[in-house]
C-alpha positions as CSV (number, residue, x, y, z in Angstrom):
1,M,0.1,0.1,-0.2
2,K,1.3,3.5,-0.9
3,K,1.7,6.1,1.7
4,K,-1.0,8.1,0.2
5,K,-3.4,5.6,0.3
6,V,-2.4,4.3,3.9
7,L,-3.3,8.2,5.1
8,S,-6.3,8.3,3.1
9,V,-7.7,5.2,4.3
10,L,-7.1,6.3,7.9
11,L,-8.6,9.8,7.5
12,V,-11.9,8.1,6.3
13,A,-11.3,5.8,9.6
14,A,-10.8,8.7,11.9
15,M,-12.8,11.2,10.6
16,S,-15.8,8.5,11.5
17,A,-14.8,9.2,14.5
18,S,-16.3,12.4,17.0
19,L,-12.8,12.8,18.4
20,L,-4.6,2.3,25.7
21,A,-3.8,1.8,27.5
22,G,-1.3,-0.5,27.9
23,C,0.7,-1.9,30.9
24,G,3.6,-1.0,32.7
25,S,4.9,1.0,35.2
26,S,6.2,4.8,36.0
27,S,9.5,5.3,34.8
28,S,11.2,8.9,34.2
29,S,14.8,10.0,32.8
30,S,16.1,13.2,32.0
31,S,18.4,13.8,29.0
32,S,19.4,17.1,30.1
33,D,23.3,16.7,30.4
34,E,23.5,15.4,26.8
35,G,24.8,17.7,24.3
36,S,24.0,20.8,26.4
37,E,27.8,21.7,27.1
38,S,28.7,22.0,23.2
39,K,25.0,23.8,22.7
40,E,22.8,27.4,23.9
41,A,19.7,26.0,24.4
42,K,16.7,28.0,25.5
43,G,13.9,26.5,28.0
44,S,13.2,22.8,28.5
45,V,10.5,20.0,28.0
46,Y,8.7,18.2,30.4
47,Y,6.9,15.4,29.0
48,L,4.2,13.4,31.1
49,N,3.7,10.2,28.7
50,F,0.5,8.6,29.0
51,K,1.8,5.3,27.3
52,P,3.9,2.9,29.1
53,E,4.4,0.4,26.3
54,A,6.6,3.1,24.7
55,D,8.5,4.4,27.8
56,E,11.5,3.5,26.5
57,Q,11.3,4.7,22.7
58,W,10.0,8.2,24.5
59,Q,13.0,8.4,26.6
60,N,15.7,7.3,23.8
61,L,13.9,10.3,21.5
62,A,14.1,12.5,24.3
63,K,18.0,11.9,24.2
64,A,18.3,12.5,20.6
65,Y,16.6,15.8,20.7
66,T,19.1,17.0,23.1
67,E,21.8,15.2,21.5
68,E,20.7,17.5,18.6
69,T,19.5,20.7,19.9
70,G,21.2,21.1,23.5
71,V,17.5,21.5,24.9
72,P,16.8,19.4,27.9
73,V,13.9,17.1,27.8
74,T,12.7,15.3,30.7
75,V,10.1,12.0,30.4
76,L,8.0,10.6,32.7
77,T,5.6,7.9,32.3
78,A,3.0,7.5,34.1
79,A,1.8,3.5,35.3
80,S,-1.0,2.1,33.6
81,G,-4.4,3.2,35.1
82,E,-2.9,6.4,36.9
83,Y,-2.4,8.8,34.6
84,E,-4.9,11.5,35.8
85,K,-3.8,10.9,39.2
86,T,0.1,11.2,38.2
87,L,-0.9,14.4,36.1
88,K,-2.6,16.0,39.2
89,S,0.6,15.5,41.4
90,E,3.0,16.6,38.8
91,M,0.9,19.8,38.2
92,A,1.1,20.9,41.7
93,K,5.1,20.7,41.8
94,T,7.0,24.1,40.4
95,E,8.6,22.4,37.7
96,A,5.5,20.9,36.5
97,P,4.8,19.0,32.7
98,T,5.1,21.5,29.8
99,L,3.9,18.9,27.7
100,F,0.9,16.6,28.9
101,Q,-2.2,14.8,27.4
102,V,-6.1,14.7,27.8
103,N,-8.3,12.1,26.6
104,G,-10.8,14.3,24.8
105,P,-13.7,16.7,25.7
106,V,-14.3,15.3,29.6
107,G,-10.6,15.3,30.1
108,L,-10.5,18.8,28.8
109,A,-13.0,20.4,30.8
110,S,-10.8,19.4,33.8
111,W,-7.5,20.7,32.4
112,K,-8.8,23.8,29.7
113,D,-7.4,26.5,32.2
114,Y,-3.8,24.8,31.7
115,C,-3.8,24.2,27.9
116,Y,-1.9,26.4,25.7
117,D,-3.7,27.6,22.4
118,L,-2.0,25.9,19.6
119,T,-3.8,27.4,17.0
120,G,-1.1,28.7,14.4
121,S,1.5,26.7,15.8
122,D,3.6,24.6,13.3
123,I,2.4,21.7,14.7
124,A,-1.0,22.5,14.0
125,G,0.2,23.3,10.0
126,E,1.2,19.2,10.1
127,L,-2.1,18.0,10.5
128,T,-3.5,16.1,7.8
129,D,-7.0,17.5,8.9
130,D,-8.6,19.8,11.8
131,S,-10.9,16.7,12.7
132,F,-7.8,15.8,14.9
133,A,-7.6,19.1,16.7
134,L,-9.0,19.2,20.1
135,K,-11.2,22.9,20.6
136,D,-12.6,24.7,23.2
137,G,-14.4,27.2,21.6
138,D,-12.2,29.2,19.3
139,A,-9.1,28.0,20.6
140,M,-6.9,24.6,19.5
141,S,-6.4,23.3,23.3
142,G,-5.0,19.7,22.0
143,I,-3.9,17.7,19.0
144,A,-4.1,14.0,18.3
145,Y,-1.0,12.3,18.0
146,V,-1.8,9.0,17.5
147,I,-4.9,7.1,16.0
148,E,-5.5,3.8,16.8
149,N,-7.7,0.8,16.8
150,Y,-8.7,-2.0,18.9
151,G,-11.2,-5.1,18.5
152,I,-10.0,-8.8,19.2
153,I,-6.8,-9.9,18.3
154,Y,-7.0,-13.5,17.3
155,N,-4.4,-16.2,16.3
156,K,-5.0,-17.3,13.2
157,A,-3.4,-20.7,13.2
158,L,-5.4,-21.6,16.2
159,L,-8.6,-20.4,14.5
160,E,-7.7,-22.6,11.6
161,K,-6.6,-25.7,13.9
162,A,-10.3,-25.2,15.7
163,G,-11.7,-25.5,12.1
164,Y,-12.5,-22.0,11.7
165,S,-11.3,-18.7,9.5
166,A,-12.2,-15.3,10.3
167,D,-14.6,-15.3,7.4
168,D,-16.8,-17.7,9.4
169,I,-17.2,-14.7,12.1
170,T,-19.2,-11.5,11.0
171,N,-21.6,-11.2,14.0
172,F,-22.3,-11.7,17.2
173,D,-24.2,-15.0,16.8
174,S,-21.4,-16.4,14.7
175,F,-18.7,-15.5,17.0
176,K,-20.7,-17.2,19.7
177,K,-20.9,-20.4,17.9
178,V,-17.4,-20.5,17.0
179,V,-16.4,-19.3,20.5
180,E,-18.4,-22.0,22.4
181,D,-17.7,-24.9,20.1
182,I,-14.0,-24.0,20.8
183,T,-14.7,-24.5,24.7
184,K,-16.6,-27.4,24.2
185,R,-13.5,-29.4,22.7
186,K,-10.6,-27.0,24.5
187,D,-8.8,-30.5,26.1
188,E,-9.2,-31.8,22.5
189,L,-7.7,-28.9,21.0
190,G,-5.4,-27.5,23.7
191,F,-6.6,-23.9,24.2
192,S,-9.2,-21.9,25.1
193,A,-11.1,-19.3,23.1
194,F,-10.5,-16.3,25.1
195,T,-7.3,-14.9,27.2
196,S,-8.5,-14.0,30.8
197,A,-10.3,-11.1,31.2
198,G,-8.3,-9.7,33.9
199,M,-10.0,-6.9,36.0
200,D,-7.0,-5.6,37.8
201,G,-5.8,-2.1,37.5
202,S,-3.5,-3.0,34.3
203,S,-6.4,-4.7,32.5
204,D,-9.7,-3.7,33.5
205,W,-9.7,-0.5,31.6
206,R,-10.3,-3.2,28.4
207,F,-13.9,-3.9,29.7
208,K,-15.0,-0.9,31.9
209,T,-14.0,1.5,28.9
210,H,-13.3,-0.2,25.6
211,L,-16.0,-2.7,25.8
212,A,-18.3,-0.2,27.6
213,N,-17.6,1.7,24.3
214,L,-19.6,-0.2,22.2
215,P,-23.2,0.3,23.7
216,I,-22.7,3.4,24.0
217,Y,-21.7,4.0,20.1
218,Y,-24.8,2.4,19.5
219,E,-26.7,4.2,22.0
220,Y,-25.4,7.6,20.7
221,K,-26.1,6.5,16.9
222,D,-29.7,5.7,17.7
223,E,-30.3,9.0,19.4
224,G,-28.2,11.1,16.9
225,I,-26.0,12.4,19.6
226,D,-22.4,12.6,20.4
227,S,-22.7,12.9,24.3
228,T,-25.0,12.8,26.8
229,D,-25.7,13.7,30.6
230,A,-28.1,10.9,30.9
231,I,-27.4,7.3,29.3
232,K,-30.5,5.5,28.9
233,G,-28.2,1.7,28.7
234,T,-30.3,1.0,25.7
235,Y,-27.7,-2.0,24.7
236,L,-26.7,-3.1,28.1
237,D,-28.1,-6.8,27.7
238,N,-25.7,-6.8,24.5
239,Y,-23.4,-5.9,26.7
240,R,-24.0,-8.6,29.3
241,A,-24.1,-11.3,26.2
242,I,-20.6,-9.9,25.1
243,W,-19.0,-9.9,28.9
244,D,-20.6,-13.8,29.5
245,L,-19.0,-14.9,26.3
246,Y,-15.4,-13.3,26.9
247,I,-15.7,-14.7,31.0
248,N,-17.0,-17.7,30.3
249,N,-15.0,-19.2,27.5
250,A,-11.5,-18.1,28.8
251,T,-8.2,-19.7,30.3
252,C,-9.3,-19.3,33.8
253,D,-12.8,-19.5,36.3
254,P,-14.1,-16.3,35.9
255,A,-14.5,-15.7,40.0
256,L,-10.7,-15.2,39.7
257,L,-10.8,-12.4,37.1
258,S,-10.2,-9.6,39.9
259,T,-6.8,-11.0,40.3
260,K,-5.7,-11.3,37.0
261,T,-3.3,-9.1,35.1
262,G,-2.5,-7.2,31.8
263,D,0.6,-9.5,31.7
264,D,-1.6,-12.8,32.2
265,A,-3.6,-12.0,29.5
266,V,-0.6,-11.4,27.2
267,A,0.8,-14.6,28.5
268,D,-2.4,-16.3,27.2
269,F,-1.9,-15.1,24.3
270,V,1.8,-15.6,23.1
271,T,1.7,-19.0,24.8
272,E,-0.9,-20.2,22.7
273,E,-3.2,-21.1,25.2
274,A,-6.2,-18.7,23.8
275,V,-7.7,-17.8,20.1
276,F,-8.8,-14.5,21.2
277,Y,-7.3,-11.3,22.9
278,Q,-9.2,-8.2,23.1
279,N,-6.7,-5.2,22.8
280,G,-5.7,-2.9,20.3
281,T,-2.9,-1.8,17.9
282,W,-0.6,-0.7,20.7
283,A,-0.4,-4.2,21.7
284,Y,1.5,-5.6,18.8
285,N,4.6,-5.5,20.0
286,D,3.6,-7.6,23.2
287,V,2.0,-10.2,20.6
288,A,4.7,-9.9,17.7
289,D,6.6,-12.9,18.7
290,L,3.6,-15.2,17.2
291,G,4.4,-14.1,13.5
292,D,2.6,-11.8,11.7
293,E,0.9,-14.1,9.2
294,N,-0.5,-15.6,12.5
295,L,-2.2,-12.4,13.9
296,G,-5.6,-10.8,12.7
297,I,-8.1,-8.8,14.6
298,L,-11.8,-8.7,14.5
299,P,-14.5,-6.1,15.4
300,I,-16.2,-6.8,18.6
301,Y,-19.7,-7.9,17.7
302,I,-22.2,-7.5,20.5
303,G,-25.5,-8.7,18.9
304,V,-26.7,-5.6,17.2
305,E,-28.9,-5.5,13.8
306,G,-26.5,-4.4,10.9
307,E,-23.2,-5.0,13.0
308,E,-22.3,-7.2,9.8
309,N,-21.0,-3.8,8.3
310,Q,-19.2,-2.6,11.6
311,G,-15.0,-2.5,11.5
312,V,-13.1,-2.2,14.2
313,C,-13.1,0.8,16.9
314,T,-10.9,3.7,15.7
315,G,-10.1,6.9,17.1
316,T,-7.9,8.6,19.5
317,E,-8.0,9.5,23.4
318,N,-4.3,10.9,23.0
319,Y,-4.2,14.4,22.6
320,W,-1.1,16.6,23.3
321,C,-1.8,19.9,25.2
322,V,0.9,22.5,26.1
323,N,1.3,23.5,29.7
324,A,0.0,27.5,29.5
325,K,1.5,28.2,32.9
326,A,4.9,27.6,31.9
327,S,7.4,30.0,30.7
328,E,7.7,31.4,27.3
329,E,10.7,29.4,26.8
330,D,9.6,26.7,28.1
331,I,6.6,26.8,26.1
332,Q,8.6,27.4,22.9
333,A,11.0,24.6,23.6
334,T,8.2,22.4,24.0
335,L,6.4,23.7,20.6
336,D,9.8,23.1,18.8
337,F,9.9,19.6,20.4
338,M,6.9,18.7,19.3
339,N,6.9,19.8,15.6
340,W,10.1,17.9,15.4
341,C,8.7,14.4,16.7
342,V,6.3,14.6,13.8
343,T,8.5,16.3,10.8
344,S,12.0,14.9,11.4
345,D,13.5,11.9,10.2
346,T,14.5,10.8,13.6
347,G,11.0,11.7,15.0
348,V,8.9,10.5,12.7
349,E,10.7,7.0,12.4
350,A,10.8,6.7,16.3
351,M,6.6,7.5,16.3
352,C,5.6,5.5,13.2
353,K,8.7,2.5,13.3
354,D,9.6,2.1,17.1
355,M,6.2,3.1,18.7
356,G,4.4,1.5,16.1
357,F,1.9,4.7,15.9
358,V,-0.2,5.9,13.0
359,I,0.5,9.7,13.2
360,P,-2.4,12.3,11.7
361,F,0.4,14.0,10.4
362,K,1.7,14.9,6.8
363,S,5.0,12.7,7.4
364,N,3.0,9.5,8.6
365,L,4.6,6.4,7.1
366,E,3.2,2.8,6.4
367,S,3.0,1.1,9.3
368,D,4.7,-1.9,9.9
369,N,2.4,-2.9,12.6
370,V,0.0,-5.9,11.0
371,L,-2.8,-5.2,13.2
372,V,-2.9,-1.6,11.9
373,N,-2.9,-3.0,8.2
374,E,-5.4,-5.6,8.9
375,A,-7.9,-3.0,10.6
376,N,-7.3,-0.8,7.7
377,K,-8.6,-3.5,5.5
378,Y,-12.0,-3.4,7.0
379,V,-12.3,0.4,5.9
380,E,-11.2,-0.3,2.7
381,E,-14.0,-3.1,2.2
382,G,-16.4,-0.3,2.9
383,K,-17.0,-1.2,6.5
384,T,-17.9,1.7,9.4
385,P,-15.1,1.9,12.1
386,V,-16.9,2.3,15.3
387,T,-16.4,5.6,17.1
388,W,-14.3,6.0,20.3
389,T,-17.3,7.1,22.3
390,F,-15.4,6.6,25.6
391,S,-13.9,9.9,25.8
392,T,-17.3,11.1,27.0
393,M,-17.7,8.9,29.9
394,P,-18.2,11.3,32.7
395,S,-15.5,10.2,35.0
396,E,-12.7,7.4,36.2
397,E,-15.1,6.7,39.1
398,W,-17.6,6.1,37.0
399,K,-15.3,3.6,35.0
400,N,-14.4,2.3,38.1
401,G,-17.9,1.9,39.6
402,V,-18.6,-0.2,36.3
403,G,-15.6,-2.1,36.5
404,S,-16.1,-3.3,40.4
405,A,-19.8,-4.5,39.4
406,L,-18.5,-6.2,35.9
407,T,-15.9,-8.1,38.4
408,A,-18.8,-9.0,40.9
409,Y,-20.9,-9.8,38.6
410,A,-18.3,-12.1,37.2
411,A,-18.0,-13.9,40.1
412,D,-21.6,-14.6,40.6
413,Q,-23.5,-14.2,37.4
414,T,-27.3,-13.4,38.8
415,D,-29.5,-11.3,37.5
416,A,-29.3,-9.4,40.9
417,N,-25.8,-8.6,40.6
418,W,-26.1,-7.3,36.6
419,D,-28.7,-5.1,37.6
420,A,-25.8,-3.7,39.9
421,V,-23.7,-3.3,36.7
422,V,-26.8,-1.5,34.9
423,K,-27.0,0.8,38.1
424,A,-23.0,1.4,38.0
425,F,-23.7,2.2,34.2
426,V,-27.0,4.3,34.1
427,D,-27.3,6.0,37.8
428,G,-23.6,6.5,37.9
429,W,-23.4,8.1,34.8
430,A,-26.1,10.6,35.8
431,T,-24.6,11.2,39.2
432,E,-21.2,11.7,37.8
433,A,-22.2,14.1,34.8
434,A,-23.5,16.3,37.1
435,A,-21.2,16.5,39.5
436,A,-19.2,17.8,36.7
437,K,-21.3,20.6,36.1
C-alpha cells in the first residue's frame, strides 16, 4: 500500500470518529546533560507520557533531541491507569510538565485552563485534517498525536486448527457459535477461546472503558448525539452477552478475574493458550512473537442489527496539550520539540516505526504493524469504523464503578448482580455528569 493510500484510509476511519492503555510502571529519565555543553539551549521540555508501552522509545527520542539541539527533555511515564492521578500530582509541583495529554472533551474540561492555544502553531499546520484538533471554543487546546484501533486480536493458526477462519465470524451469533465450539473441544484442541479478562488496574480498562464503548456508541447512533448527561443503557443486554462470552469461555475461572493482570492476558495469548484477546494496535509489540502471518483483528460484535457492516473501533484518546502556565521559553521549547517529533526523520521514524503509531500528520509512514494494516482492510472493504465514544464517559469514578460491578458479576452471574452493573452504568453516569457541572 502506498503512503498516500494509507493516509487516506486512516483519514476516513478517523473522521468517522467523533474525536491504551497498556501495562507497565512509572518511569522517568532526563536527557538534560546530553549535548548541553556544546549548544546553547533556551527553555526545557518536561513530557508526562501516557503510554507505558512506549516509555523506552520516548526516553530514546528525548535523548536524541537533546543531542541534536541541546534542549533538555525529561520524560516521565505514568503507570497504567494512573495518568490522571500522576498529572494532578505533577502539575502541583514547581517544575510541572510542559507537555501532557487529555483524553478528549471530558478530560479537557478538567485541564482547559492549563492548555496553551495551539492555533497557528507549526505542529497544527502539519495535521492532515482539523478534525484531529481538540477545540475549546475557538481555541485549539489539544492535538491528537496517534490514531489507534482496537478489537479482538486473534491467532489465525489456532483458529484454523479449530476448523474456522475469520470469514466464519461476521456478527455476534456466528462469533458465539465459534467460541462455544472451541470451549466444548478445548481439551482436545489444547487451548481456550479467550484469554483471561483481567480486572486488576493493568487490565480492567479493556472492559470498563473499551468494551463499554460499544453500547454507548450504538445508543448515541440511535439518538443522533455525540454526548449525553443521562445514558439510557439501551444496549446493556448486549454488553452482558459479550461479557458473558468473554468470561465463560476463557483460560481461567470467572471468579479469579479480580486477581488477573494485563500480563496474564498477554501470556495466555503468546503461549497459544487462547485464540482471542481483546486489545488494540498498541499491543502489537507484546504479541509480535507469534508472527505477522498469525495475527489478525476482528470487530467487537455485540448482537446489534446491521453489525455485519461494522469495522473495528477507531479513534484516539491521546491529545497533546502544552502547559499554558509554563514560562514562555519552556512553551516555545515544547512547541519546537513536538514539531520535531512529527517532521524530522528521527522523530517520525521513532513514532511510526519504533512506537508503531499511525500519526495524523503529513509525515505519516506506512505501518509495519500488521494489526494496523488488518484494521485498515475493514475500511477498504467499506465497513464503518466504530467511534471512540468512551472519551465522553463522565469520569474515572464512573469507570471504576462499572469495573467493580463487572468483577462482582463475573464471580456470581446472577440477574441481581447484573442489575448492579446497570445501576453503575446508568445511575452512575447521571450522578457523575451532574457532579462535573
